[in-house]
C-alpha positions as CSV (number, residue, x, y, z in Angstrom):
1,M,21.7,-11.8,68.8
2,K,22.0,-8.2,67.7
3,T,21.5,-7.2,63.8
4,V,23.6,-5.0,61.4
5,Y,21.8,-3.2,58.5
6,T,23.7,-1.6,55.2
7,C,22.2,-1.2,52.1
8,F,23.6,-2.0,48.6
9,S,22.2,-0.5,44.8
10,T,25.0,-2.3,42.5
11,G,24.6,-4.9,39.8
12,V,27.8,-6.5,40.5
13,I,29.3,-8.0,44.0
14,H,32.9,-7.2,44.0
15,E,35.5,-7.7,47.2
16,G,34.4,-4.1,48.9
17,H,30.7,-5.6,49.4
18,L,32.2,-8.8,50.5
19,N,34.6,-6.6,52.9
20,I,31.1,-5.0,54.5
21,I,29.5,-8.2,54.8
22,R,32.4,-10.1,56.4
23,E,32.8,-6.9,58.9
24,A,29.3,-7.0,59.6
25,R,28.9,-10.7,60.5
26,K,31.5,-10.4,63.7
27,Y,28.7,-7.9,65.0
28,G,25.7,-9.5,64.6
29,S,23.1,-11.0,61.9
30,V,23.2,-9.5,58.8
31,I,20.1,-7.4,56.9
32,V,21.1,-6.2,53.6
33,G,18.7,-3.0,52.0
34,A,17.7,-3.4,48.1
35,L,18.1,0.1,47.0
36,T,14.9,0.7,44.5
37,D,15.5,1.7,41.0
38,R,13.6,5.3,41.9
39,A,15.7,6.1,44.4
40,M,18.9,5.3,42.7
41,V,18.4,7.2,39.8
42,S,18.2,10.2,42.0
43,F,21.9,10.3,43.1
44,N,23.7,7.2,41.6
45,R,23.7,5.1,38.4
46,F,21.0,3.8,36.5
47,P,20.3,0.1,37.3
48,T,21.6,-3.0,35.3
49,L,19.6,-5.4,36.6
50,T,15.9,-5.5,38.1
51,I,15.0,-4.7,41.7
52,E,14.1,-8.3,41.6
53,E,17.4,-9.6,40.4
54,R,19.4,-7.6,43.2
55,I,17.5,-9.2,45.9
56,S,18.4,-12.2,44.2
57,L,21.9,-11.5,43.9
58,Y,22.2,-10.1,47.2
59,E,20.5,-13.1,48.8
60,G,23.2,-15.0,47.3
61,I,25.8,-13.7,49.1
62,E,27.4,-15.7,52.1
63,G,26.7,-14.1,55.4
64,V,23.5,-12.4,54.3
65,D,20.6,-13.9,56.7
66,R,18.1,-11.4,54.9
67,V,17.3,-8.7,52.1
68,V,14.7,-6.2,52.4
69,V,13.3,-3.3,50.3
70,Q,14.7,0.5,51.0
71,D,12.5,2.8,48.7
72,D,14.4,5.8,49.4
73,M,18.1,7.1,50.0
74,Y,17.4,8.1,53.2
75,Y,17.3,5.4,56.3
76,D,14.0,6.7,58.3
77,E,11.4,4.1,56.9
78,V,14.1,0.9,57.0
79,I,15.3,2.0,60.6
80,E,12.1,2.7,62.0
81,E,11.0,-0.7,60.9
82,L,14.2,-2.4,61.8
83,H,16.1,-0.9,64.8
84,P,19.4,-2.3,64.2
85,D,21.8,-2.0,66.2
86,Y,24.6,-1.3,63.9
87,V,24.5,0.5,60.1
88,I,27.8,-0.4,58.2
89,H,28.8,1.5,55.3
90,G,32.0,2.7,53.8
91,D,33.5,5.9,54.3
92,N,33.0,7.0,50.9
93,W,30.3,8.9,51.7
94,C,32.4,11.3,54.4
95,S,32.5,14.1,51.2
96,G,30.3,15.0,48.6
97,P,26.4,14.7,48.3
98,E,26.2,12.1,50.4
99,M,27.2,13.4,53.3
100,I,24.0,14.3,54.1
101,I,22.8,10.7,54.1
102,R,25.4,9.5,56.1
103,Q,23.9,12.3,59.1
104,N,20.7,11.3,58.1
105,V,21.6,7.7,59.2
106,I,23.9,9.0,62.5
107,S,20.7,11.2,63.9
108,L,18.5,8.4,63.6
109,L,20.6,6.0,65.0
110,E,21.6,8.0,68.2
111,S,18.0,8.3,69.2
112,Y,17.5,4.7,70.2
113,G,21.3,3.8,70.7
114,G,22.6,2.2,67.4
115,K,26.1,2.7,66.2
116,L,27.5,3.5,62.7
117,I,30.6,1.3,61.5
118,E,32.4,3.1,58.7
119,L,34.9,0.7,57.0
120,S,37.8,2.5,54.4
121,Y,36.6,2.3,51.2
122,T,38.3,-0.8,49.0
123,R,39.6,0.8,45.8
124,N,42.6,-1.8,44.3
125,E,42.5,-3.2,41.1
126,S,40.1,-5.6,41.1
127,V,37.8,-3.4,42.6
128,I,38.9,-1.0,39.7
129,K,37.9,-3.0,37.1
130,T,35.0,-4.5,38.3
131,D,33.4,-0.8,38.6
132,R,34.7,-0.1,35.5
133,K,33.2,-3.1,33.6
134,L,29.8,-1.8,35.3
135,I,30.3,1.4,33.5
136,E,31.1,-0.2,30.1
137,K,27.9,-2.2,30.2
138,L,25.7,0.9,31.1
139,S,27.3,2.3,27.8
140,M,26.6,-0.6,25.8
141,P,24.0,0.5,23.0
142,E,21.3,-1.9,24.5
143,Y,21.3,-0.8,27.9
144,R,21.3,2.9,27.4
145,R,19.0,3.3,24.6
146,K,16.0,1.8,26.9
147,R,17.2,4.0,29.5
148,L,15.2,7.1,28.5
149,K,12.1,5.4,28.7
150,Q,13.3,3.7,32.4
151,A,13.5,7.2,33.4
152,L,10.1,8.4,32.2
153,N,8.7,5.4,34.4
154,I,10.4,6.2,37.1
155,R,10.9,9.9,37.7
156,P,8.4,12.9,38.3
157,I,10.4,14.8,35.7
158,V,12.9,13.8,33.6
159,K,15.9,16.4,33.9
160,V,17.5,16.7,30.6
161,I,21.0,19.1,29.6
162,E,23.0,20.0,26.6
163,A,26.3,18.5,26.1
164,H,28.2,19.6,22.7
165,S,31.3,17.4,23.9
166,G,32.9,14.2,25.8
167,L,33.7,17.3,28.3
168,T,30.2,18.5,28.7
169,G,29.2,15.1,28.6
170,L,31.0,14.2,31.8
171,I,29.7,17.3,33.6
172,A,26.0,16.4,32.6
173,E,27.0,12.6,33.7
174,K,28.9,13.6,37.1
175,T,27.2,16.7,38.5
176,V,25.5,15.4,41.8
177,V,24.0,18.6,44.2
178,E,22.4,18.4,47.5
179,N,20.4,21.0,48.3
180,K,17.6,21.7,51.2
181,G,18.2,17.8,51.8
182,V,17.5,16.4,48.3
183,I,20.3,14.9,46.0
184,D,19.6,15.1,42.4
185,Q,21.3,15.1,39.1
186,F,20.6,15.5,35.1
187,D,18.4,12.4,33.8
188,G,20.1,12.3,30.5
189,M,22.0,14.6,27.7
190,W,20.4,16.3,25.0
191,V,22.7,16.8,21.5
192,S,21.6,19.9,20.3
193,S,21.8,21.1,16.4
194,L,22.4,24.3,18.2
195,C,25.3,23.7,19.8
196,D,26.9,21.3,17.8
197,S,26.5,23.9,14.8
198,T,27.8,26.7,17.0
199,D,30.9,25.1,18.3
200,R,32.0,24.2,14.9
201,G,31.9,27.9,14.0
202,K,28.9,26.8,11.8
203,P,25.4,28.6,11.3
204,D,22.4,26.6,12.5
205,I,21.0,25.7,9.5
206,E,21.4,21.8,9.0
207,L,24.7,22.5,7.2
208,V,26.9,20.0,10.1
209,D,25.4,16.9,8.5
210,M,24.5,13.8,10.2
211,T,28.0,12.6,9.9
212,S,29.5,15.0,11.7
213,R,26.7,14.8,14.1
214,L,27.3,11.3,15.1
215,R,30.8,12.2,15.8
216,T,29.6,14.4,18.6
217,I,27.4,11.6,20.2
218,E,30.5,9.2,20.0
219,D,32.6,11.5,21.7
220,I,29.6,11.7,24.5
221,M,28.4,8.1,24.5
222,D,32.6,6.7,24.9
223,V,32.6,8.7,28.4
224,T,29.0,8.6,29.9
225,T,26.6,6.3,30.5
226,K,23.2,8.1,30.3
227,P,20.5,8.2,28.0
228,I,21.1,10.7,24.8
229,I,17.9,12.6,22.8
230,L,19.5,14.2,19.5
231,D,18.0,17.2,18.0
232,G,16.9,16.2,14.8
233,D,16.0,19.2,13.4
234,T,13.5,18.8,10.7
235,G,14.3,15.3,9.5
236,G,15.3,15.8,6.3
237,L,13.8,13.8,3.7
238,T,11.6,10.9,4.6
239,E,14.3,8.6,3.1
240,H,17.2,9.7,4.5
241,F,15.4,10.3,8.1
242,V,14.6,6.2,8.0
243,Y,18.3,5.3,7.6
244,N,19.2,7.5,10.7
245,V,16.7,6.5,12.5
246,R,18.6,3.0,12.2
247,T,21.7,4.4,13.0
248,L,20.7,6.3,15.8
249,E,19.0,3.2,17.3
250,R,22.1,1.0,16.5
251,K,24.1,3.2,17.9
252,G,22.3,3.7,21.6
253,V,21.0,6.4,21.0
254,S,17.4,6.6,23.1
255,A,15.6,9.7,21.0
256,V,15.0,11.9,18.2
257,I,13.2,14.8,18.2
258,I,12.2,16.3,14.6
259,E,10.1,19.9,13.9
260,D,7.3,20.1,11.9
261,K,8.8,22.5,9.7
262,T,10.3,22.0,5.9
263,G,12.8,24.1,3.7
264,L,16.0,25.4,4.8
265,K,16.1,25.2,9.1
266,K,15.8,28.6,10.8
267,N,16.8,28.4,13.9
268,S,13.0,28.8,16.8
269,L,14.4,31.5,18.6
270,F,13.8,33.8,15.5
271,G,9.9,33.0,15.6
272,T,8.2,35.1,12.6
273,E,11.5,37.5,12.2
274,V,12.6,35.6,9.5
275,E,10.7,32.7,6.5
276,Q,10.1,30.0,8.3
277,T,7.5,27.2,6.3
278,Q,5.8,24.5,8.6
279,D,5.2,21.0,7.0
280,T,1.5,19.9,6.6
281,I,0.5,17.4,8.6
282,E,-0.2,15.1,6.2
283,N,4.0,15.2,5.3
284,F,5.1,15.4,8.5
285,C,2.8,12.3,10.0
286,E,4.5,10.0,6.7
287,K,7.9,11.0,8.3
288,I,6.9,9.8,11.4
289,A,4.9,6.5,11.0
290,A,8.0,5.7,8.0
291,G,10.4,6.5,11.2
292,K,8.4,4.1,13.4
293,R,8.4,1.4,10.7
294,A,12.2,1.5,10.3
295,Q,13.5,0.8,14.1
296,L,14.0,-2.6,15.2
297,T,13.1,-2.3,19.0
298,D,10.4,-0.8,21.5
299,D,13.6,1.3,23.3
300,F,13.8,4.2,20.6
301,M,11.5,6.8,20.5
302,I,10.6,9.7,18.1
303,I,9.4,12.8,19.2
304,A,7.1,15.2,17.4
305,R,8.3,19.1,18.0
306,I,5.5,21.4,17.6
307,E,6.0,24.6,15.8
308,S,3.1,26.5,15.9
309,L,3.2,28.4,19.0
310,I,6.3,29.7,17.5
311,L,5.0,30.4,14.3
312,E,1.9,32.3,15.6
313,K,-0.5,29.7,13.8
314,G,-2.5,29.3,17.5
315,M,-3.4,26.6,19.7
316,D,-6.1,24.8,18.1
317,D,-3.3,24.4,15.2
318,A,-0.8,22.8,18.0
319,L,-3.2,20.7,19.6
320,K,-4.6,19.3,15.9
321,R,-1.1,18.6,15.0
322,A,-0.3,17.0,18.6
323,F,-3.2,14.6,18.1
324,A,-2.2,13.7,14.3
325,F,1.4,13.4,15.1
326,R,0.3,11.0,18.5
327,D,-2.0,9.0,15.6
328,A,0.9,8.7,13.1
329,G,3.0,7.0,15.9
330,A,5.2,9.4,17.6
331,D,6.7,8.4,21.1
332,G,6.0,12.1,22.6
333,I,5.1,15.8,21.8
334,M,7.2,18.4,22.2
335,I,5.7,21.8,22.4
336,H,7.8,25.0,21.6
337,S,7.0,28.7,23.0
338,R,9.3,32.1,22.6
339,K,7.2,33.5,25.3
340,K,8.6,35.1,28.6
341,V,6.3,33.4,30.4
342,P,4.7,29.7,30.1
343,D,0.8,30.6,29.9
344,E,0.0,29.2,26.3
345,I,2.7,25.8,27.2
346,F,0.7,25.2,29.9
347,D,-2.6,26.2,28.6
348,F,-1.8,23.8,25.7
349,C,-0.4,20.9,28.3
350,D,-3.2,21.0,30.2
351,R,-6.1,20.8,27.4
352,F,-4.1,17.3,25.7
353,R,-3.8,16.0,29.1
354,K,-7.6,15.8,29.4
355,E,-7.8,13.8,26.1
356,D,-4.2,12.0,26.6
357,K,-2.9,11.0,30.0
358,D,0.1,9.1,28.9
359,T,2.0,10.6,25.9
360,P,4.9,12.1,26.8
361,L,5.5,15.9,26.9
362,V,8.6,17.8,26.1
363,V,9.4,21.2,27.1
364,V,12.6,23.6,26.3
365,P,12.2,26.6,28.9
366,T,14.5,28.5,27.3
367,S,12.4,31.7,27.3
368,F,10.8,31.1,30.1
369,N,13.4,29.8,32.1
370,S,11.5,31.4,35.8
371,V,9.1,28.2,35.7
372,T,10.6,25.4,37.9
373,E,10.3,21.9,37.2
374,D,7.6,21.2,39.6
375,E,5.5,23.3,37.7
376,L,6.0,21.8,34.9
377,A,5.0,18.8,35.8
378,A,2.2,19.8,37.5
379,H,0.9,20.1,34.7
380,G,1.9,17.3,33.2
381,I,5.2,17.6,31.6
382,N,7.4,14.6,31.7
383,I,10.3,15.8,30.1
384,V,12.3,19.7,30.7
385,I,15.4,19.9,28.7
386,Y,18.0,22.8,29.3
387,A,19.1,23.2,25.9
388,N,22.4,25.5,25.7
389,Q,22.9,26.7,29.0
390,L,26.2,25.0,29.3
391,M,27.6,26.6,25.4
392,R,25.8,29.9,26.9
393,A,28.2,29.5,30.3
394,A,31.3,28.6,28.4
395,F,31.6,31.1,25.5
396,P,31.4,35.0,27.4
397,A,33.6,33.0,30.5
398,M,36.0,32.0,27.7
399,Q,35.7,35.3,25.7
400,R,36.5,37.5,29.0
401,V,39.6,35.6,29.4
402,A,41.0,36.2,25.8
403,E,40.4,39.9,26.3
404,E,42.4,39.9,30.3
405,I,45.0,38.5,28.5
406,L,45.0,40.6,25.6
407,K,45.1,43.9,27.8
408,N,47.6,42.6,30.4
409,H,49.9,40.9,28.0
410,R,49.8,37.8,30.2
411,A,47.8,35.7,32.3
412,L,48.2,36.3,35.6
413,E,44.8,38.7,35.7
414,V,42.9,35.7,34.6
415,D,44.2,33.2,37.6
416,D,41.0,33.7,39.6
417,L,38.8,33.2,36.7
418,L,40.2,29.6,35.9
419,M,39.5,26.3,37.4
420,P,42.8,24.4,37.9
421,F,43.5,21.8,35.2
422,K,43.8,19.0,37.7
423,E,40.1,19.6,39.0
424,I,39.2,19.2,35.5
425,I,40.6,16.1,35.0
426,R,39.2,14.8,37.8
427,L,35.9,14.0,35.6
428,I,37.9,11.6,33.2
429,D,38.2,8.2,34.1
430,E,41.7,6.4,33.5
431,M,41.3,3.1,32.0
């Protein structure tokens, strides 16, 4: 009997999946591949079910003869092992980044005479409703909150990009690229106090209060599913920080990063050019410990940001603080630098990793932006945050358009600078 192979990554079976199985049965015995978590998150959504639960789900579909695990988005290993006569897939991979996976399958099948069967992607009211339910489930606090820790266990380095609105959240959520045979996307979003303040036309001195910042988070959460890390500035008074931890955890935020400074917050990019006061190790440890006592789940993370290198206090001070903050309960350490090269960041991480192999390390390579993610990962760094690039890209573009309209007294000359609005609203899902 001939064999037909298809691969699923869903946690919810709808009419489209059943149609693939029905069509596959016409050609032979049906084998379904269950894509692993690691493979899913590289170009798809985070899983809502474990791999074991997904295997069980697929085994229960009428017409499925066997379920195997597919550990990569490319089909090389599974096709080499199974040599299916046919691979069946919806035609939704005929465009976009997934085209390269399609071409990979075609090449593999051609090598021994296998055939590709493509079906029109099922898109009806029932399927749309099912997909919508899945997205709603992914956006629920209890699912979103734990997703950062899931990503840390799956990804070689977790890539996080700044979002300051619902629209920028959609860009972070839906941007998927194919480059040199690799399909990739961002793993989470960073809600920055700098960008949140700038978007409101306010200085970055903790002037925008937590209530306002929560509105930004809610705007982003309404339209996305990926984990959110909040820039918590200094964390404020310990009593306020405890309350905010409970609020953020309840809403589904995955982590808050607080910096070990005190007094009126000034942006770290100014370094020693402005007066900035570093908190004592004892006070900041108590703030971390109080926050950890306040949280109710194991999913939420409190990450301690160390400003010693920014304030030129030296490597020994930075490391002393890192281990003290970890011992106080911090779930991760963020080390910051204004240098144009990553040498002192690498030095810190290498020395930290000699004593601690597990505590997540976070960096924001705004100044040392030539460093690659592979280089960061090689020094034990787990999370990279692109902290303000979307805001910085938007401002000069908008300013140039405004200037050109003023110069020409019409909008014709800026047409080449503008994206058609229909391309923008394609990001926005209809209910």
